[in-house]
MIGUVO-946189 format. One record per residue (C-alpha): z, x negated, y. Coordinates in steps of 0.001 Angstrom, whole numbers, padded with zeros to 6 digits, always signed. Each point is the difference from the previous one (the first is absolute). Layout:
ZXY ...
//
This chain:
+000000+000000+000000 -001146-001608+003251 +002079+000319+003139 -001550+002538+002345 -001873-001344+003034 +001235+001300+003349 -002844+001550+002002 -000493+001729+003333 -002365+002748+001130 -001673-000306+003404 -001080+003403+001256 +002421+001712-002362 -000027+003437+001617 -003723+000776-000353 -001833+001486-002984 -000797-003366-001617 +003533-001244+000736 +001419+003093-001683 -002168-000698-003029 +001421-003512-000162 +003516+001435-000146 -000988+002474-002674 -001717-002608-002174 +002520-002796+000486 +003156+002094-000486 -000098-000727-003739 -002161-003133-000055 +001173-002559-002586 -000754-003066+002172 +000477+001047+003625 +002951+001411+001933 -000315+001360+003544 +002670-001452+002288 -001722+000363+003382 -001784+002925+001656 -001740-000678+003301 -001955+002169+002406 -000735+000397+003690 +002636-000257+002695 +000335+003790+000190 +001321+000027-003575 +002085-003183+000239 +003742+000460-000392 -000307+003396-001657 +000623+000639-003654 -003197+000333-001979 +000666+003692-000528 +000446+000511+003747 -003083-002044+000851 -002253+001923-002381 +001528+003400+000710 -002330+002804-001075 -002871-002422-000554 +000823-000880-003631 -003270+000923-001712 +000459-001125-003605 +000135+002597-002788 +003256-001508-001255 +003183-000057+002063 +000915-002974+002170 +001855-002477-002238 +003726+000216+000755 +000450-003770+000202 -002200-000198+003111 +001273+002993+001976 +002792-001862+001770 -001725-003376+000247 -000337-001034+003658 -003545-000471+001257 -000724-003376+001597 -002400-000503+002900 -003053-001711-001533 +000000-002584+002793 +003677-000929-000439 -000309-003037-002242 +003622-001007+000546 +001168+003159-001781 -001992-000615-003197 +002410-000154-002960 +000415-003540-001260 -001010+000807-003568 -003441+001512+000729 -002753-001854-001876 -003005+002270+000631 -001277+002630+002425 -002353+002867-000666 -001693+001033+003236 -001227+003502+000797 +000003-000731+003726 -002971+000583+002295 +000509-001015+003621 -002099+000926+003030 -002967-002196-000925 -001079-002273-002838 +000824-003234+001813 +003543+001203+000662 +000355+000900-003671 -001379-003389-001104 +002442-001778+002290 +002848+002164-001293 -000722-000801-003647 -000397-003709+000694 +003264+000023+001968 +001824+000974-003181 -001861-002689-001947 +001036-002527+002645 +003603+000992-000723 -000620-000998-003632 -000537+003459-001482 -002798+001077-002341 -001663+003137+001359 -002093+002320-002165 -001745+002337+002416 -001757+003353-000119 -001490-000518+003450 -003707-000660+000521 +000719-002498+002790 -000088-003160-002137 -002505+001048-002646 -002747-002120+001532 +002192-002912+001060 -001705-002876-001894 +003145-001513-001531 +001665+003314-000917 -000721+001279-003526 -000955+003677-000348 +001014+000781-003552 -000558+002511-002758 +001984-001750-002754 -002379+001033-002808 -002904-001582+001864 +000886-003012+002130 +003499-001264-000633 -001451-003500+000206 -000452+000507+003765 +003751-000481+000339 -000725-003689-000418 -000991-000074+003676 +003610+000633+001075 +000963-003722+000201 -003061-000481+002238 +001180+002854+002220 +003432-001581+000222 -001499-003374+000914 -002446+001482+002531 +002739+001914+001797 +002968-002334-000482 +001923+002624-001951 +003005-000976-002135 -000909-000278-003667 +001620+003383-000631 -001890+001920+002725 -003455+001570-000231 -001982+003224+000390 -001959+001706-002772 -001668+003385+000387 -001380+002798-002108 -003377+001608+000674 -000796+003460+001279 +001003+002974-002120 -003608+001242-000222 -001019-003130-001916 +002606+000371-002745 -001564+002998-001700 -003127-001754-001234 -000009-003786+000541 +001985-000901-003132 -002637+001894-001991 -002796-001965+001718 +001835-003273-000643 +000339+000870-003693 -003779+000468-000247 -000668-003259+001837 +002396-001879-002285 -001672+001475-003090 -003365-001462+001042 -001506+003020+001712 +000008-000916+003697 -000245+002886+002430 -002544-000337+002817 +000169+003223+002031 +002617+002716+000464 -000078+003309+001812 +003513+001433+000238 +001281+003226+001528 +003770+000184+000266 +002074+003180+000127 +003239-001285+001490 +003403+001650-000058 +002007+001197+002983 +002803-002483-000649 -002425-002772+000917 +000244+001263+003592 +003786-000445+000041 +002494+002431+001454 -002572+001963+002010 -002239+000367-003023 +002788+001634-001966 +001483+002181+002720 -002834+001350+002150 -000924+003388-001559 -003657-000047+001016 -000624-003046-002174 +000756+002051-003111 -002841+002439+000565 -002918-002293+000742 -002020-002998-001112 -000134-002622+002723 -003344-001833-000311 +001128-003063+001944 +002879-002468-000374 -000153-002705+002690 -000568-003472-001445 +000157+001117-003614 -003642-000451-000904 -000068-003526+001418 +003073-000936-002048 -001439+001557-003155 -003300-001807+000408 +001294-003406+001054 +003363-000721-001630 -001379-000335-003565 -001981-003077+001066 +003217-001907+000722 +001843+001338-003049 -002880-001002-002301 -000527-003320+001788 +000717-003500-001235 +002764-002364+001034 -001766-003273+000746 +000669-002935+002339 +003348+001473+001042 -001523+003266+001221 -001042+003376-001349 -003783+000344+000019 -001043+003675-000025 -002524+001152-002583 -002728+001979+001748 -002209+000397-003082 +001001+003653-000406 -001124+002548+002611 +002247+003004+000680 -000740+003116+002029 +002991+002295+000556 +000591+003485+001371 +003723+000757+000342 +001507+003456+000511 +003494+001496+000214 +000635+002941-002325 +002930+002441-000305 +001897-001580-002885 +003386-001683+000438 -000391-003208-002021 -002949-001524-001808 -003257-001546+001178 -003041+001050-002013 -003176-002102+000067 -003467+001223-000953 -001743-003203-001012 -003692-000683-000596 -001109-003503-000928 -002848-002236-001021 +000412-003068-002164 -001515-003329+000989 -001364-000693-003462 +000429+001766-003338 +001199+003591+000062 +002661+000530-002689 +000166+003114-002148 +002491+002628+001131 +002102-000546-003117 +000063-003725+000765 +001257+000722+003513 +002737+002275-001324 +001044-002687-002477 +000114-002666+002745 +002181+002202+002187 +002277+001195-002789 +000607-003531-001295 +000323-001677+003403 +003201-001902+000588 +000959-002698+002465 +002743-002373+001096 +002573+002662+001051 -000217+001548-003454 +000167-003328-001879 +003036-000987+002102 +001551+003422-000621 +000818+000458+003659 +002262+003028+000510 -002493+001957+002121 -003122-000908-001980 -001650+003073-001533 -000897-000209-003680 -002884+000621-000224 -001137-000606+003588 -003076+002233-000455 +000069+003379-001734 -003332+001524-001061 -000152+003775-000386 -002639+001933-001945 +000653+003504+001374 -002676+001361+002364 +002596+001048+002581 +002097-003192+000169 +001417-001898+001739 +001757+002537+002199 +002586-000888+002610 +002735+002365-001141 -000401-001015-003650 -000753-003707+000186 +001243-001552+003237 +003253-001163-001620 -001630-001647-003019 +001606-003348-000687 +002859+001046+002317 -002531+000182+002804 -001372-003494-000629 -002938+000691-002359 -003601+000721+000963 -001327+003097-001774 -003756+000344-000553 -002096+002889-001238 -003433+001612+000161 -001793-003229-000870 -003718+000773-000258 -003482-001340+000623 -001382+000905+003429 -003462+000916+001316 +000014-002610+002764 +002660-002488-001110 +000735-001568-003363 +003280+001881-000446 +002479+002210+001831 +003673+000813-000557 +003092+001511+001589 +003112-002153+000486 +003507+000840+001187 +003019-002013+001104 +003306+000783+001690 -000434-001084+003600 +003677-000411+000942 +000992-001614-003304 -002879-002136-001287 -001628+000010+003413 +003100-000832+002029 +003608-000675-001005 -000553-000322-003748 -002912-002380+000408 +002081-002194+002310 +002918+000023-002442 -002316-001078-002829 -001278-002827+002210 +003587-001066+000707 +000769-000007-003716 -002970-002309-000548 +001208-002239+002837 +003411-000254-001669 -001468-000734-003418 -002244-002733+001433 +002889-001602+001872 -001127+000667+003564 +003163+001938+000817 +003004-002259-000179 +002873+001686-001842 
//
């Protein structure tokens, strides 16, 4: 039995922060000892700071209700035993958020962030652990470049819209069937829009055909995730073209992706594709990390699956569920994929990344 690692949550009162509390309350490796938020929440108990804005299906864990909230900029008040921070903080602009995350790294803390601010910072790895855990090897370069202590760094997770299909694409690439072109339409849940998405009634009766910035993230982030770590930098892989159309739909949790793709070379049989996906496994599974779904990809044969209300929690919200695989008139194949946007796509994905960081020795315990 390993001693639990003391962690803090930056941006603890928001939807992603609440998910961190929910997921970490019983985590076998991590123990929350610090909750931080904006100055308007600082000094209050967590229960007071959140008030009526607790949006999880389960009740607020009792152990956090009376924990005092720290101002995220008050470094002097950080508990001495904290070894890791999960960040769900977005400041006024991306540069301010980048500076904020690096300020914690300068204090010697590892930061695993949900923010988009540092995703394209050249020496910051953007990680889906089943795909590019090797990108963590750039962290010593980041520390050297920025004069961080050897315990401090920033790692980030990619956008939630990418999670629902990219592991499946990676599995095909790894099996020798490289993908050349993708057309993806995403049907994204209300929780992806945060507190307003879940509380504004009009959002529950419409499909919003535009999510600012989402299509650019969906089209561009895979190139860095699938890139190579060479010469002390991550070189994006632009060999795969992606065109995305992203919409917001009236479901609470769960991003669905309608994916059409062409292969660069040989087109595998549908049964071969199903076998590749069903048998796919990666480093988080071989290391038996606590949050790693087994299997990471679930393939469904029913004509009407996956469905959000039936399948979003597969693998405790960490698995990708795929169905409706078929040949297409204009593309080689098409399929429907689903992932949990606030678990796999947000807090859970960051926790899995942190577990990998611990197992590889990047987090000093």
